[in-house]
C-alpha positions in Angstrom: -12.0 -39.7 3.4 -8.4 -38.9 4.1 -7.6 -36.6 7.0 -6.1 -33.2 6.0 -4.2 -30.8 8.1 -3.7 -27.1 7.3 -0.2 -28.0 6.1 -1.4 -30.6 3.6 -0.5 -29.6 0.0 -3.3 -28.9 -2.4 -1.8 -31.6 -4.7 -2.5 -34.2 -2.0 -5.9 -32.7 -1.1 -7.3 -31.8 -4.5 -5.1 -33.6 -7.1 -2.3 -32.2 -9.3 -4.5 -30.6 -12.0 -6.7 -28.6 -9.6 -3.7 -27.7 -7.4 -1.9 -26.3 -10.4 -5.0 -24.2 -11.4 -5.2 -22.7 -7.9 -1.4 -22.1 -7.7 -1.6 -20.1 -11.0 -4.7 -18.2 -10.1 -4.1 -17.4 -6.4 -0.6 -18.5 -5.5 -2.0 -21.2 -3.2 -0.1 -24.3 -2.3 -1.6 -25.7 0.9 -4.9 -26.3 2.6 -4.2 -23.3 4.8 -3.8 -21.1 1.8 -7.2 -22.2 0.4 -9.0 -21.9 3.8 -7.7 -18.3 4.3 -9.2 -17.4 0.9 -12.3 -16.2 2.6 -15.7 -15.5 1.0 -16.1 -11.8 0.1 -19.9 -12.0 0.6 -22.8 -14.4 0.9 -25.8 -14.8 -1.4 -29.2 -15.9 -0.4 -30.6 -18.8 -2.3 -34.0 -17.2 -2.3 -37.4 -18.8 -2.2 -38.3 -21.5 -4.7 -40.0 -19.2 -7.1 -42.2 -20.1 -10.2 -40.5 -18.9 -13.4 -43.6 -17.0 -14.5 -43.4 -14.7 -11.4 -39.7 -14.1 -11.0 -38.9 -10.7 -9.4 -36.3 -8.7 -11.4 -33.1 -8.1 -9.5 -33.8 -10.6 -6.8 -31.8 -13.7 -5.9 -33.9 -16.8 -6.6 -33.8 -20.5 -6.7 -35.9 -22.5 -9.1 -36.3 -26.2 -10.0 -36.6 -26.7 -13.7 -35.8 -28.8 -16.7 -33.4 -28.0 -19.6 -35.4 -27.5 -22.8 -32.7 -26.3 -25.3 -29.0 -25.6 -25.5 -27.2 -23.4 -28.0 -23.7 -21.9 -28.3 -22.5 -19.0 -30.6 -19.7 -16.6 -31.0 -20.3 -13.1 -29.7 -20.4 -10.2 -32.2 -19.3 -7.3 -30.0 -16.5 -9.0 -28.0 -14.2 -12.0 -28.3 -15.4 -15.4 -27.0 -18.5 -17.6 -27.0 -22.0 -17.4 -25.4 -23.8 -20.5 -24.2 -27.6 -20.0 -23.9 -29.6 -22.6 -22.0 -33.4 -22.4 -21.9 -35.0 -24.0 -18.8 -38.7 -24.5 -17.9 -40.7 -25.4 -14.8 -43.8 -26.3 -16.9 -45.4 -22.9 -16.3 -42.7 -20.6 -17.7 -39.3 -20.5 -19.4 -36.1 -18.7 -18.6 -32.7 -18.4 -20.3 -29.4 -19.1 -18.5 -26.3 -17.4 -20.1 -22.7 -18.4 -19.7 -19.8 -16.4 -21.3 -16.8 -18.5 -22.6 -18.0 -21.6 -20.8 -19.2 -23.7 -23.8 -18.1 -26.9 -21.9 -21.1 -26.6 -19.7 -23.2 -28.0 -22.6 -21.8 -31.4 -21.6 -23.7 -31.1 -18.2 -26.7 -29.1 -19.3 -28.2 -31.5 -21.8 -31.8 -31.4 -22.9 -34.0 -33.2 -20.4 -31.7 -32.8 -17.4 -33.4 -31.5 -14.3 -31.9 -29.5 -11.5 -31.9 -26.6 -9.1 -30.7 -23.2 -10.4 -29.8 -20.2 -8.2 -28.9 -16.7 -9.3 -29.9 -13.1 -9.6 -32.7 -12.3 -12.1 -31.6 -10.0 -14.9 -33.1 -8.9 -18.2 -31.7 -8.8 -21.7 -33.7 -7.6 -24.7 -36.9 -7.9 -22.8 -36.4 -11.4 -21.7 -35.5 -12.5 -18.1 -32.3 -14.4 -17.6 -29.9 -15.8 -15.0 -26.2 -15.0 -15.9 -23.7 -17.5 -14.7 -26.1 -19.1 -12.1 -25.1 -21.8 -9.6 -26.8 -25.0 -10.3 -27.0 -28.6 -9.1 -28.3 -31.3 -11.5 -30.1 -34.4 -10.1 -31.9 -37.6 -10.9 -34.7 -37.7 -8.3 -36.9 -34.6 -8.7 -39.0 -35.0 -5.6 -36.0 -35.6 -3.3 -34.2 -32.7 -4.9 -37.2 -30.4 -4.3 -37.4 -31.3 -0.6 -33.6 -30.7 -0.4 -34.0 -27.3 -2.1 -36.7 -26.3 0.4 -34.4 -27.3 3.3 -31.5 -25.3 2.0 -33.3 -22.1 0.9 -32.0 -20.2 3.9 -28.5 -21.5 3.8 -26.0 -18.8 2.7 -24.1 -19.3 -0.6 -20.4 -18.1 -0.1 -19.2 -16.0 -3.0 -15.4 -16.1 -3.3 -12.9 -13.7 -4.9 -12.4 -15.3 -8.3 -10.3 -15.0 -11.5 -10.8 -15.5 -15.2 -9.6 -19.0 -14.8 -11.1 -20.1 -11.4 -14.8 -19.3 -10.8 -16.3 -18.8 -7.3 -18.2 -22.2 -7.6 -14.8 -23.9 -8.2 -13.4 -22.4 -5.1 -16.5 -23.4 -3.1 -16.2 -27.0 -4.4 -12.5 -27.2 -3.4 -13.2 -25.7 0.0 -16.0 -28.3 0.5 -13.6 -31.1 -0.3 -10.9 -30.0 2.2 -13.5 -29.2 4.9 -14.9 -32.6 4.6 -11.5 -34.2 5.3 -10.1 -31.5 7.7 -8.7 -33.0 10.9 -8.5 -31.2 14.2 -7.0 -27.7 14.0 -4.7 -26.5 16.7 -5.9 -23.2 18.1 -3.4 -20.3 17.8 -5.1 -18.3 20.7 -4.5 -19.0 24.4 -7.6 -20.7 25.9 -8.0 -17.9 28.4 -8.3 -15.3 25.6 -10.7 -17.4 23.6 -13.0 -17.9 26.7 -12.8 -14.3 27.8 -13.7 -12.9 24.4 -16.4 -15.6 23.7 -14.6 -16.8 20.5 -15.1 -20.1 18.6 -12.5 -22.8 18.5 -10.4 -22.7 15.3 -12.0 -25.7 13.5 -15.5 -24.4 14.1 -14.6 -20.8 13.0 -13.1 -22.1 9.7 -16.1 -24.3 9.0 -18.7 -21.6 9.7 -17.0 -18.9 7.6 -16.9 -21.2 4.6 -20.1 -23.2 5.1 -22.4 -21.5 7.5 -25.8 -23.1 8.0 -27.4 -19.7 8.6 -26.5 -16.1 8.3 -26.4 -15.9 12.1 -23.2 -18.0 12.2 -21.1 -15.8 10.0 -20.3 -12.8 12.3 -18.9 -15.0 15.2 -16.7 -16.9 12.7 -15.3 -13.7 11.2 -14.7 -12.1 14.6 -12.8 -15.2 15.8 -10.6 -15.3 12.6 -9.9 -11.6 12.8 -8.5 -12.2 16.3 -6.4 -15.1 14.9 -5.0 -12.8 12.3 -4.3 -9.9 14.7 -2.8 -12.1 17.4 -0.5 -14.1 15.0 0.7 -11.0 13.2 1.4 -9.1 16.5 3.2 -12.1 18.0 5.4 -12.3 14.8 6.2 -8.6 14.9 7.0 -8.8 18.6 9.2 -11.8 18.1 11.1 -9.8 15.4 11.6 -7.0 18.0 13.0 -9.7 20.4 15.3 -11.0 17.7 16.8 -7.5 17.1 17.2 -6.9 20.8 19.1 -10.2 21.1 21.7 -8.8 18.7 24.8 -7.1 20.0 25.4 -3.6 18.7 28.4 -1.3 19.0 27.4 1.5 21.5 28.0 4.9 19.9 28.3 7.6 22.5 27.9 11.3 21.7 30.9 13.7 22.0 32.6 16.8 20.8 31.2 16.5 17.2 27.6 16.6 18.3 28.3 19.3 20.9 30.0 21.5 18.3 27.2 21.1 15.8 24.4 21.9 18.4 26.3 25.0 19.6 26.6 26.3 16.0 22.9 25.8 15.1 21.4 29.2 14.1 18.0 28.3 15.5 16.5 26.5 18.5 15.3 23.0 18.0 11.6 22.4 18.5 10.4 20.5 21.5 9.6 17.4 19.3 13.0 17.6 17.7 14.6 17.6 21.1 12.5 14.7 22.4 13.0 12.5 19.4 16.7 13.4 19.2 17.1 12.4 22.9 15.4 9.0 22.2 17.7 8.3 19.3 20.8 9.4 21.3 19.8 6.8 23.9 19.0 4.1 21.3 22.5 4.4 19.7 24.2 4.0 23.0 22.2 0.8 23.7 23.3 -2.8 23.8 21.1 -3.8 20.8 20.6 -2.1 17.3 18.2 0.8 17.2 15.2 0.1 14.9 13.3 3.3 14.9 10.8 5.0 12.5 10.6 8.8 12.6 7.5 10.3 11.0 6.9 14.0 10.6 5.5 16.5 8.2 7.5 17.9 5.3 9.9 20.4 6.8 9.5 19.3 10.4 13.2 18.6 10.9 13.6 14.9 10.2 16.9 15.5 8.3 18.3 17.5 11.3 17.4 14.6 13.7 19.1 12.1 11.3 22.2 14.2 10.9 22.6 14.5 14.7 22.5 10.6 14.8 25.1 10.5 12.1 27.4 12.8 14.1 27.0 10.6 17.2 28.1 7.5 15.2 30.9 9.5 13.5 32.4 10.3 17.0 33.8 6.8 17.3 34.9 6.7 13.6 31.7 4.9 12.5 30.0 5.6 9.1 26.4 6.4 8.3 24.7 5.6 5.0 21.6 7.5 3.9 19.7 5.9 1.0 17.3 8.2 -0.9 14.8 7.2 -3.6 15.9 9.5 -6.3 19.2 11.0 -7.7 17.8 14.5 -7.3 17.0 13.9 -3.6 20.3 12.2 -2.8 22.2 15.1 -4.4 20.2 17.6 -2.5 20.7 15.7 0.8 24.5 15.9 0.4 24.3 19.7 -0.3 22.0 20.2 2.6 24.1 18.1 5.0 27.3 19.9 4.0 25.6 23.3 4.5 24.3 22.3 7.9 27.7 20.9 9.0 29.4 24.1 8.0 33.0 24.8 6.8 34.6 23.3 10.0 32.8 20.0 10.3 32.1 19.2 6.6 35.8 18.6 5.6 36.3 16.3 8.7 33.2 14.1 8.0 33.5 14.4 4.2 29.8 13.9 3.1 30.0 11.8 -0.1 27.5 11.3 -2.8 27.4 7.8 -4.5 24.9 7.3 -7.3 24.8 5.4 -10.5 24.8 8.5 -12.6 28.2 9.7 -11.4 31.0 9.6 -14.0 33.0 6.5 -13.7 36.2 8.2 -12.3 34.2 10.3 -9.8 32.3 7.2 -8.7 35.5 5.2 -8.1 36.9 8.1 -6.0 33.7 8.2 -3.9 33.7 4.4 -3.5 37.3 4.5 -2.3 36.5 7.2 0.3 33.6 5.0 1.5 35.6 1.8 1.7 38.5 3.4 3.5 36.3 5.0 6.1 37.4 8.5 5.1 33.8 9.4 4.3 31.9 9.1 7.5 28.6 10.3 6.0 27.5 8.6 2.7 24.4 9.5 0.7 23.2 7.6 -2.3 20.6 5.8 -4.2 20.4 2.2 -5.2 24.2 2.4 -6.0 24.8 2.0 -2.2 23.4 -1.6 -2.6 25.9 -2.6 -5.2 28.2 -5.5 -4.3 31.2 -3.2 -5.1 30.2 -0.7 -2.4 31.8 -1.6 0.9 32.1 0.3 4.2 34.9 0.4 6.7 32.6 0.6 9.7 28.9 1.0 8.9 27.2 2.0 12.1 23.9 3.6 11.0 21.6 3.1 8.1 19.1 5.9 7.4 16.3 5.1 5.0 14.6 8.2 3.6 11.0 7.8 2.5 10.6 4.2 3.6 7.6 3.5 1.3 9.9 3.8 -1.8 12.1 0.8 -0.7 11.4 -2.8 -0.3 12.7 -4.8 2.6 15.2 -6.7 0.5 16.9 -3.4 -0.4 17.0 -2.2 3.2 18.5 -5.5 4.3 21.2 -5.5 1.6 22.4 -2.1 2.9 22.1 -3.2 6.5 24.2 -6.3 5.8 27.1 -4.1 4.8 27.7 -3.5 8.6 27.7 -5.5 11.8 24.3 -5.0 13.4 24.1 -1.3 12.4 21.5 0.9 13.9 18.5 1.7 11.6 16.6 4.9 11.3 13.7 5.1 8.9 12.2 8.4 8.0 8.8 9.1 6.4 7.0 12.3 5.7 3.8 10.3 5.2 1.9 10.5 8.5 1.0 7.0 9.7 -2.2 6.4 11.7 -1.7 4.7 15.0 -3.3 1.5 14.0 -1.3 1.2 10.8 1.9 1.9 12.7 0.9 -0.9 15.1 0.1 -3.3 12.3 2.7 -2.5 9.7 5.6 -1.3 11.8 4.9 -3.2 15.0 8.6 -4.3 15.2 9.8 -0.7 15.0 9.8 2.0 17.7 7.8 4.9 16.3 8.6 8.5 17.0 6.6 11.5 15.8 7.7 15.1 15.1 4.5 17.1 15.1 5.6 20.7 15.9 6.8 22.7 12.9 9.8 25.1 13.1 8.8 28.8 13.8 8.9 31.4 11.0 7.1 29.5 8.3 4.5 31.5 6.4 2.1 28.6 5.8 0.0 27.4 2.9 -3.5 28.1 1.7 -5.1 25.4 -0.5 -8.0 25.9 -2.9 -9.8 23.5 -5.2 -10.2 24.7 -8.8 -13.3 22.7 -9.9 -13.2 22.8 -13.7 -16.3 20.6 -14.0 -18.4 23.4 -12.5 -16.2 26.4 -13.4 -14.3 25.7 -16.6 -13.4 29.4 -16.9 -11.1 29.1 -13.9 -8.5 27.3 -16.1 -7.4 30.6 -17.6 -7.3 32.3 -14.2 -4.9 29.5 -12.9 -2.2 30.6 -15.3 -2.8 34.3 -14.7 -2.3 33.6 -11.0 0.9 31.7 -11.7 2.2 34.7 -13.7 1.3 37.0 -10.8 3.4 35.0 -8.4 6.4 35.2 -10.7 5.8 39.0 -11.1 6.0 39.2 -7.3 9.5 37.7 -7.4 8.5 34.1 -6.6 8.6 30.7 -8.3 5.9 28.2 -9.3 5.6 24.4 -9.4 3.2 22.8 -11.9 2.7 19.0 -11.3 1.3 16.5 -13.8 0.3 12.9 -13.3 2.1 11.8 -16.5 5.1 12.7 -18.7 3.1 12.6 -21.9 -0.6 12.3 -21.7 -0.8 11.0 -25.3 1.6 8.2 -24.7 0.9 6.9 -21.2 1.8 3.4 -20.3 5.2 3.5 -21.9 8.5 3.1 -20.0 9.1 5.6 -17.2 7.6 4.9 -13.8 6.0 8.3 -13.4 4.3 7.8 -16.8 1.4 6.0 -15.1 -0.8 8.0 -12.8 -0.1 7.1 -9.1 -3.7 6.2 -8.3 -5.8 6.3 -11.4 -9.6 6.6 -10.8 -12.1 5.2 -13.2 -15.6 6.4 -12.6 -18.4 5.0 -14.7 -20.9 7.4 -16.2 -18.5 10.4 -16.2 -17.6 12.5 -19.2 -14.1 12.0 -20.6 -11.6 14.3 -18.9 -8.8 16.3 -20.4 -5.4 14.6 -19.7 -2.4 16.7 -19.0 1.2 15.5 -19.2 4.4 17.5 -18.7 4.9 17.6 -22.5 1.4 19.0 -23.1 1.6 21.6 -20.3 5.0 22.8 -21.5 3.6 23.4 -24.9 0.5 25.1 -23.5 2.5 27.6 -21.4 4.7 28.5 -24.4 1.5 29.7 -26.1 0.2 31.9 -23.3 1.2 35.6 -23.8 1.6 36.2 -20.0 4.4 33.5 -20.1 6.4 35.0 -23.0 9.1 36.5 -20.7 9.0 33.7 -18.1 11.6 31.0 -17.8 9.8 27.7 -18.0 11.5 24.3 -17.7 10.3 20.7 -17.5 11.4 17.8 -15.2 10.5 14.2 -15.3 11.7 10.7 -14.5 12.9 9.8 -18.0 15.5 12.6 -18.1 19.1 11.6 -17.3 20.1 12.0 -13.6 22.6 14.8 -14.4 20.1 16.7 -16.3 17.4 16.3 -13.6 19.8 17.5 -11.0 20.9 20.5 -13.1 17.3 21.6 -13.6 16.5 21.2 -9.9 19.6 23.1 -8.9 18.8 25.9 -11.4 15.3 26.1 -9.9 16.7 26.2 -6.4 19.0 29.1 -7.5 16.1 31.1 -8.9 17.1 30.7 -12.5 13.8 29.0 -13.5 10.4 30.7 -12.9 8.0 27.9 -13.5 8.9 24.2 -13.2 6.5 21.7 -14.9 7.2 18.3 -13.4 5.9 14.9 -12.6 6.0 13.6 -9.0 9.8 13.5 -9.0 9.4 16.7 -7.0 7.3 15.0 -4.4 10.0 14.5 -1.8 12.9 16.5 -0.6 13.0 19.4 -3.1 13.7 22.5 -0.9 13.1 25.9 -2.7 12.1 28.5 -0.1 11.3 31.0 -2.8 8.7 28.7 -4.4 5.3 30.2 -3.5 2.7 28.3 -5.6 2.0 24.6 -6.3 -0.5 23.9 -9.2 -1.5 20.3 -9.4 -3.3 19.3 -12.6 -5.8 16.4 -12.5 -5.4 16.4 -8.7 -8.0 13.6 -8.5 -5.5 11.2 -10.0 -3.3 11.4 -6.9 -3.9 10.0 -3.4 -4.5 12.1 -0.3 -1.0 11.6 1.2 0.6 12.4 -2.2 -1.3 15.6 -2.6 -0.3 16.6 0.9 3.4 15.8 0.2 3.4 17.8 -3.0 1.7 20.7 -1.3 4.5 20.7 1.3 7.0 21.8 -1.4 5.7 25.5 -1.0 5.4 27.8 2.0 8.7 26.5 3.3 10.3 29.9 3.9 8.9 33.3 4.8 6.8 33.5 1.5 3.2 32.4 2.0 2.4 29.3 0.0 -0.5 28.8 -2.4 -1.7 25.4 -3.6 -4.3 25.0 -6.4 -5.8 21.5 -6.8 -7.2 21.5 -10.4 -9.8 18.8 -11.1 -12.6 17.9 -13.5 -14.0 15.3 -11.1 -17.6 16.1 -10.3 -18.8 16.9 -6.8 -19.8 13.9 -4.8 -17.5 11.4 -6.5 -14.8 9.5 -4.5 -12.1 11.2 -6.6 -13.4 14.7 -5.7 -13.8 13.7 -2.1 -10.0 13.1 -1.9 -9.2 16.5 -3.3 -11.7 18.3 -1.1 -10.3 16.5 2.0 -6.8 17.8 1.2 -8.1 21.4 0.8 -10.0 21.2 4.1 -6.9 20.8 6.4 -3.1 21.0 6.5 -2.9 18.5 9.3 -1.2 15.5 7.7 -2.1 13.2 10.6 -5.8 14.0 10.2 -5.5 13.4 6.4 -3.8 10.1 7.0 -7.0 8.9 8.9 -9.2 10.3 6.0 -6.9 8.5 3.5 -7.6 5.2 5.3 -11.3 5.8 5.3 -11.5 6.8 1.6 -9.1 4.3 0.1 -8.9 1.4 2.6 -5.8 0.0 4.2 -4.8 -2.3 1.3 -3.6 0.8 -0.7 -2.3 2.6 2.4 -0.1 -0.3 3.5 1.4 -0.7 0.0 3.2 -3.6 -1.6 6.7 -2.5 -0.7 6.2 -3.6 2.9 6.1 -7.2 1.8 5.4 -10.1 4.0 2.5 -10.6 6.3 2.0 -7.0 7.1 0.5 -6.1 3.8 -1.4 -9.3 3.2 -4.3 -8.6 5.6 -7.2 -10.9 4.9 -10.1 -10.1 7.3 -8.4 -7.6 9.5 -9.2 -3.9 8.9 -6.8 -1.5 10.6 -9.4 1.2 11.1 -12.5 -0.8 12.1 -10.4 -3.3 14.1 -8.2 -0.8 16.0 -9.4 -2.0 19.4 -9.0 -5.6 18.5 -5.5 -5.1 17.2 -4.5 -3.2 20.4 -6.0 -6.1 22.6 -4.1 -8.7 20.5 -0.8 -6.8 20.9 -1.2 -6.5 24.6 -2.0 -10.2 25.0 0.8 -11.2 22.6 3.2 -9.2 24.7 2.0 -11.0 27.9 2.4 -14.5 26.2 5.9 -13.7 25.0 6.9 -12.3 28.4 5.8 -15.5 30.1 6.9 -17.9 27.4 9.6 -16.3 25.1 10.1 -19.4 23.1 6.3 -20.2 22.9 7.1 -23.7 24.2 3.5 -24.1 25.5 1.8 -22.5 22.5 2.3 -25.1 19.7 -0.8 -23.9 17.8 0.5 -20.3 17.8 3.9 -21.4 16.6 2.3 -23.4 13.7 0.1 -20.5 12.8 3.1 -18.1 12.7 5.0 -20.5 10.5 2.0 -20.7 8.1 0.9 -17.0 8.2 4.5 -15.7 8.2 6.1 -18.3 6.0 9.9 -18.6 5.4 9.9 -15.9 2.7 7.7 -13.5 4.8 9.6 -14.2 8.0 12.8 -13.3 6.1 11.2 -10.1 4.9 10.1 -9.3 8.5 13.6 -9.8 9.7 14.9 -7.4 7.2 12.7 -4.5 7.8 
């Protein structure tokens, strides 16, 4: 048997055909990729049970002989059904396999074997669907072997339509049999102190445990591997940033003048976070800071003060926003905050793809010449034709809307510019540590004084369908009181979902078996509905969605901000940045189709001025369902940080981390950022100590190899760009 290392290719370990299958199904290319495809659960082989006394719903193992084999096309669905009848002499049982007619080559009449699976029932007859089986020649020897193995766990792997769990198990068995010594990524002192297994043993026991007692220790060891390797990689990235030389930007007259003219006092958190950023920008290395804070907490103010500090030395700042609407609003807001004296000097400039060609050329020229010291835009800022004279600060608004490649493209337009990332989605401590471990994280918790606040209510149409009419009466009452109303839908056109247009698809669709079909509402349908309600006859109703041209979207949003629209029916394009102090009500239809953080963000669009805010979460999700639990959670508190923890518990970190983060951070295998919070904190502390004593990891070859595998070249590049 050849000796495999974790870096051996699957072509060398399993052959070209199998390697190609696993590459297509799972994106695997090496032995390490395969061995980090961990079992999702373990089945019990069960006792060797006579067929005539099989317990329904139990996992069993039987020794029997194939009596008949037949294959037919299924009537209700595409594909074939293979039915194999087996008998142990006392009773008979059917094995069923969907779209696996090739198994008839193995399961020929007269063949004997051991069959393991869960007992089911179909049309009054017991069956095993897709059982595991081993065919043999010597019945007596096999029966003894079955008795010896009846307490051995069966690993069940995440599978696909092309690669079944048993195929993964077989491949894992092949590489484990030839796996050489595995260098341990953990320092020996940490392994001994925590009572962890060596790497080779942990890998063997998670994939091929001899008893259920062996599994927990293997999982715990490999969780620590994952946490330690990831934290070391993130800390190395922080080291790399701090090894870069940045231009120190010192504050001066611009910032002093701006602060003196502010018509309000900054909150304590705004002052504290602002002071940290002021110090960062004067430092010897580039700032790499994430600022999180509720909608309306003053993140834009903090970012603008940083821009003024950079502008003092002639440097430029680029703020990239996820939508044209938000970018345009940022420019207006920044110009308003700067006032008539500072705005002409700094020339805040908008650069988006929707600008007319002549206007865009003028804007690009102001940016390239350095005349515009504050530049706000969308993806147009990433264009190769967009150049800066002296880019000193990159501000990323709503970081979850951008991938790391886009952030790096903008960052590369300057020489080691400072980076400030803003998010209104509160991030739990463990997520911040795991996902943004290479960033310094600041939090603005206190809200500015003078805000009227928001009350939130669930409108449960499953229990109280009559409330639907009252919702629209309530909206008309708000308008009659001189206020404005948002209505948010999960789709543009509920009768044509899935077509082009990103906000055509619900953000987090929830399919719940056994529920009655629900009414679907799109912007198109709600617009038509409101036109038919007498109370809305004299109201000015407009729609807004992602498929509208940028100019039209901006015109509608500005008209709403000026009070020229009473009710705005929109998709989630209004989720971030839309500031309309006179908007008093937010009605979210099919609220259960949104996530906790998204509902909280949408709610933050109202109650921003002196007008009390009202949020109605309209849902047909029945009580007790996960979908309804999310909606109820949002109604129970306005604390975004508490909701972020609830969000993690309800949805799991896979969704919370998101794909846009790319790289190792979002590809957690065994690690769970809530359940493993203490383990992650310990791993970070130990990783810091290791790097402090050995910055180049000269004495930690196993750790270096693990980082290279876990954070491969592509992922390492992604980490370096974030």
